[in-house]
ROTOR-733296 format. One record per residue (C-alpha): x, y, z. Coordinates in nm, 3 decimals, m for minus. Layout:
residues N
X,Y,Z
X,Y,Z
...
***
This chain:
residues 107
X,Y,Z
1.734,m1.654,m3.425
1.923,m1.781,m3.121
2.151,m1.475,m3.107
1.851,m1.245,m3.120
1.681,m1.434,m2.835
2.000,m1.430,m2.631
2.041,m1.056,m2.684
1.676,m0.997,m2.591
1.710,m1.202,m2.270
2.031,m1.016,m2.188
1.861,m0.680,m2.229
1.563,m0.792,m2.021
1.794,m0.914,m1.746
1.990,m0.590,m1.754
1.669,m0.385,m1.737
1.542,m0.591,m1.443
1.870,m0.547,m1.255
1.868,m0.172,m1.318
1.511,m0.149,m1.189
1.601,m0.343,m0.873
1.902,m0.121,m0.809
1.694,0.193,m0.860
1.427,0.065,m0.619
1.697,0.001,m0.357
1.845,0.345,m0.416
1.507,0.514,m0.377
1.438,0.325,m0.054
1.782,0.421,0.074
1.717,0.783,m0.025
1.399,0.781,0.182
1.589,0.642,0.481
1.868,0.899,0.447
1.614,1.178,0.412
1.426,1.049,0.713
1.741,1.042,0.926
1.826,1.395,0.814
1.477,1.522,0.896
1.479,1.336,1.227
1.795,1.520,1.325
1.636,1.853,1.239
1.337,1.762,1.454
1.558,1.668,1.748
1.499,1.293,1.727
1.785,1.060,1.818
1.858,0.691,1.844
1.560,0.459,1.809
1.321,0.750,1.760
1.524,0.870,1.461
1.544,0.518,1.317
1.169,0.469,1.362
1.099,0.801,1.193
1.327,0.708,0.901
1.134,0.382,0.861
0.808,0.577,0.852
0.950,0.792,0.572
1.044,0.480,0.374
0.689,0.347,0.415
0.541,0.684,0.313
0.751,0.677,m0.003
0.580,0.355,m0.108
0.230,0.507,m0.097
0.231,0.626,m0.457
0.456,0.646,m0.758
0.690,0.941,m0.775
0.843,1.151,m0.503
0.555,1.373,m0.400
0.442,1.136,m0.123
0.793,1.147,0.020
0.807,1.526,m0.003
0.463,1.570,0.159
0.557,1.344,0.451
0.879,1.525,0.530
0.737,1.872,0.462
0.441,1.808,0.693
0.651,1.664,0.973
0.905,1.945,0.958
0.622,2.198,0.967
0.473,2.026,1.275
0.807,2.059,1.451
0.846,2.424,1.342
1.156,2.353,1.134
1.189,2.641,0.889
1.304,2.514,0.550
1.191,2.608,0.203
1.046,2.353,m0.036
1.356,2.406,m0.249
1.586,2.315,0.040
1.394,1.993,0.107
1.388,1.895,m0.260
1.760,1.971,m0.290
1.825,1.743,0.006
1.610,1.475,m0.158
1.828,1.500,m0.470
2.145,1.487,m0.262
2.021,1.180,m0.074
1.931,1.005,m0.399
2.277,1.067,m0.543
2.436,0.935,m0.223
2.202,0.633,m0.220
2.272,0.546,m0.584
2.646,0.562,m0.524
2.610,0.342,m0.218
2.396,0.084,m0.399
2.633,0.073,m0.696
2.924,0.024,m0.457
2.742,m0.273,m0.308
2.687,m0.118,0.033
***
């Protein structure tokens, strides 16, 4: 029974680590997306960093990515940045891929 318990603990540990890495990647995606959107809105320096932080916080409001999309979509609309929903979602996917690679690389 010991081998079974060891295997179970190993799988639980692996699952927990994967979940932690995914959480970090999603937070990093939100930051990258926020910095990208900030640039489109003409924000620089501290203003861009503060906006990116607000995007990270918005992403924590509910499960899934719709809160993140709504935040960025609304802010871009307020600043008259013309992008389609598809373009924003494609950038979200691109940022997530970049964030996952960065987290896996230990950055």
